[in-house]
N, C-alpha and C positions, 0 to 999 in steps of 0.2 A: 503495501500498499504505500501512495506517495503523498505524505502531508506535508503542509509548507505553511509556515509563520511570517504574518508580516510584521514586522519590527525586529531588531536584533540587539535589544538592552537586556538588562539582567533578568527580566524575566522571561527573556528568550531563551536564555542559558539557562538557568534552572529546569525550563520545560524540556529542552534537548537532552539533557542529563538523566529526566526522567524516561523518557522517549528511549534512550538505551535499553530499555529492558523490554523493547516489543520488538518483532521484524517490520521496519518500517524504514521508508527513504523518506528522507529529511532535506527539507528546500528553507531557505530563509531570504528575505528581503530587508534590507537597509539601506540609508543611502551610504554610509560610511564603511567600507571593507575591515576595519578596524574595528568594529561594533563586538561588544564583550560574545552576540553567539555564533560569528562568522566563523571560529575555529571549531565549532562542534558539531556544524550542520555537515550535511555532506555534499549540497549544492548551496552554494552563494548567488546571490543576485543583489548587484548594486543599482540600487531604484528606489524610486519615490513612493511611498506607500500612501499619500495621499492624493496620487494622479489614477484616475479611473482605468485609465488605457493600461498604464505599468502596471496597474492590482491585477487587471484581466490577462495581461500576456504573463504574469509571473502564474497564475493559478490555474490556468485553463486545461493544463493536461494532468494537473493533481486531482486525488481522489478527495482530498479534505485540505482544508485551510481555517485554518485560526487567528488570532490577532493578539498582541501582547499591550497596544495602546490605543486608544478611542480615537485618532486620528487618523485611521485610514479611511479612505476613501469607501462610502458606502453605495455609491453607484456601481463602481467596481465589483463591489461584493454581487451586489444585485446582479448585474452580470453573471458572476462564475454561477450564483445560485441559478439564472436559466441555459448556463450550457450544461446542470448536472453535477456542479462542484457542490459538495456539501461544507457547508460556511458555519463557522461557531463561533459567537454567537450567527444568529442571525442577521442580515443586514437591516431587516425592519426593527429587531429590538436593539441593534445598535446607532440606528438612526432615531430612537425614542431614548436614549441614554447619553449620547453625546451632547445633547443640546441641554443645558439647564432648565430651559421653558419648556421643553417638551418631555421631560423627564418629571417636574414637578406637576404638568397638567396631566402625565400618565398616573402619578399617585392619584392625584382627585379624583380621577375620571371611575378608578377603581374603589374608592371609598379607602385607600391605605392611609393612616396616620402619619402624617407630613404636618410643618409647621405651616399654617397661616403666610401666603404669599400674595403678592401681586408681581404682572410683567411691566416692566420700567425701560423705558428707550431714551430718557433724557432726566435732567437733573428735575425739571416742572414736576414729572412724572414721578422722582422720590420724594419731593418735598410735599406732595399731595397726599402722600399716605405717613404723615407722621404718626397716625392711629398703631403703628408698627414697630414702631422705636420702643427700646432698642432693637436694631434689626441686623440682620448678616444682608450683604447684596454682593451676588454672584454672577460673573460675567456669562453669558448663555454659552458662548464656545472659548476653547483656548486656556481654560484655568487646569492647573495640575499642582499637585502637592501644593495644595496653598495657595498657588498664584491666581492671581483674577476672582479672591476674595476680599471682600473690604468687611470691617466691623464699624455700622453708625449706630453711635449711643443715643444721639438726638437729633433734631432734624438740623441744628448747627453745623452739624458735621457733613450736612448732604453737599456742601461743594463740593467735597471729594470723591462724590460718587460717581459710576461710571456713569458715562452718557452714551453710551453703546447699548444694546440689548440685553437685558439682564433681568435676573430677579430680586426682589427686594422681598425676605422672609423675615417673620419675627422670630428674634433670638429665643432659643429654649432655654429655662433655668436648669443646668445640666447637673446632672445627680452622678453620672456617668455614661462614657462614649462605647460603646460595644460593635462587635463586627460579628457578623452570621456568615459563612461560606455556606451557599448552598449548590448542589451539580444537581442536574436535569438530564437525562439518557435521553436518548433519538427516541425511546418508547414511551416516553413520559415521565418515570422513574423519576424520586427524586430523594435525595440523602440530605441533611444537616450536619455541618461539625459543630460542636461545642460553642455558643458563643465566647468570644475573646474578649476582655476589654482593655481599655487604655488608660495607664496612668499618667498623669501630666504633671507636669512641676508648677504650684499653686502660684508662684510669683511670676515665674516667665511665660508660663502656659505654654511650655513646650512639651511634646510628648517625650517622657524619658524612658518608659518599656511599657510591654503589654504582658497581659498574663491570662493563660488558656486554662481550663473552662473560667470566665467569669463567675465571680460570687454572685448570686442573684437568688432571690426567694422563690420556690416553684413556680407561681403564678405569672410572677415578672418572666420567667424562664420560657413557660409555655405561651406567651404573648409574643416576645420577641421572636421566638421560632413561627408562628403561624403567621406574623407581618411579614417575615424574608419569605416563606413559600407563599404568600399573597404576591410580592413581589414578582418572583420567578417564573410562578406559574402563568400569572396573567402576560410576562413579557411571549410566551410562545413559542420559547427557543430551548433547544438544546444547548448544552454550556456550563460553564461553572462562573458562578454570579457571587459577586463578595456588598452583602448590603449591611451599609453602616447606619449604625442605630443611635438615637440620644434616649436615655431614660430619665426622665427628672424627676424632680423634687417629692412629686407625688406618685411616682413609679408610675407614669403613664410612658410611653415607647411610643416615638416617633421614627419614621425614617429621615433620614438625613441624603445620602445619596446611594446610588448603585453603581459598582465596577462588572462590566461584562466580560469578565477576564479572570486569569490568577492575579492576585491583589497582596501586596505586602501585610494587608493584616494576616495573610494566610500561611506564610513562610513559615511559622513554626511546626508547621503539619510533616515537614520531611522529617526531622525525627519524632515529633507530638503524636501524631498519630499513626495510625496501623496505612492507610493509604492518603498520602501528600494531595495536595490540591492539584500537584502537578501530574501526579499518578492519574488522578480522578479525571482529567483532562483528556488524558488519552485514552481512557477506558470509556469515557464518552465518545471520543474521535472513530473509534474503533469499533464502535457496538458493542464492547463487552461490558458485562455485569457490572453493575458499580462495586465501589471498594466501601471497607471496612472504615467510617468515619471515628470509628472510637478511640480515646486517646489512649498511649502508649501507659505517659507519664504528664500528670502537670508540667506545665510550660511555661516559659518567660521568652520574651522577644526584643532584644534590644539590636535598634539600627547601629551602624556605622555610620555615622556623618562627617563627611571631611570637615578638617580644622583648617586646613594651611592648603598650599598648591602646591606640597612636598607629595613626591611618587611613593604608594603604600606599596612594599613587596613583603615576601617572607622575610625576611630579615630585620624588619623594623621591631622595634623595640616592645611595641606595644602588640605586634602578632603572638611576638616569645612568652610576653605576661599573660596572654589572652588564652596558651597554648598550655598553662600550668593549671587551669582549670579543669580539674576531672569530667565535669557534668556538663560541660560547653561545649558546643559546637559552630567553630567559625566558616562563613561563607564569606568569599571576598566576591567580589560582580565582574573581576576583569577590565575593569576600567585603567585605563593609559595615565591616566592623570587626576589627584585630588584637587578640588576648590571647598570651598567655604559652603556649609551648606546642600552637598551632594553628597547622595547615597552610594556608599563605599561596599557596603556587603550589610551583613549584620549575624549575630551571636543567638543562639537559641538555647536554653537552659532547661535544663529537666530535673524534676523532683517535685515528689509529695508533698514537701514539706511547703507551704507557704512563705515561712520566714527566710528560708533558705533562698527560696527563687528572688525574692526582694534581694536578699542580701547582696546574690550573686550578679544580679539585674545591674546593682547600683556599682560595684565592684568593675564589672565590664567596661561601664560608662566611665570609671574614674579612669582605668586603664588607658580607655581609647583616647580622652581627653588629656591623658599624661598629669592627671593631678593624683596617680600613684608612683 
């Protein structure tokens, strides 16, 4: 079977690593020949994943195609579907998700809980909806890893709002941020991974690490799982989806956003669950039975964020120190250069002792940031 990946970053690299377990011929398209996935796929094509013609030419002789980032041309994917190529997720599902406006309207149309919102096109629109403040303003397209998102605490801050198409949504009073990974097979079967929770620095409001499974009351767990399933089932597409959720102070659960692909919030599943999110996507694409999402052990996930422009290699002091932690698994993404704010890799820590997970997660952060 011939399978193509549109996008050659760290997600494509990890997907290819998981695909080594299956008898497939792998293809990858990305604009840069030195992208992280290029050395692992059997056939690399330099090209523009946002160009419909190039996407079609890349995939027309393949059996299946998937994506590692939402910016892929949906017109190209539609042409592949019409040509008989299986596409994960479907072009229709990607069309809904890749635009914040259509994504929010999708939730509303299926009565999926999401914060109150309006569509804005100008500063005038933002100022006219002061009843939503404090609010979050999200650009309709182009946002990624926090880019394209603004926090507007009051109408006086509206002057810095996006003047392009965007969504203005009421800010949720958050108790916890959660993520539920859901897989849906070609026959419509679904499985869910245990929810994960994000631990933030209360002062800097930056993600410190992630814990899985999340510590939740049973009724909240059921609610989160039901909402995540509702999102995926109504998208009518096979694939793997990361549903990001907010838990508010009254234990209400609200959908924040959905990613139609393998996702950073599921990286811990490589060691922490019997079938990783990457293995699961291969099962979906190959038409195999869905895997076991049960945890092997509780886990913590720490992102390795670039601190400078230094090159990170296997001889670095940080990596030598991280390798001394016996229950930690270090993953580097094969990126050639580090820069501040860039994800260079992640570390997964396994332990059924929550205090041990928190301790080691903070130790990993301090080692990476040269504080130890």
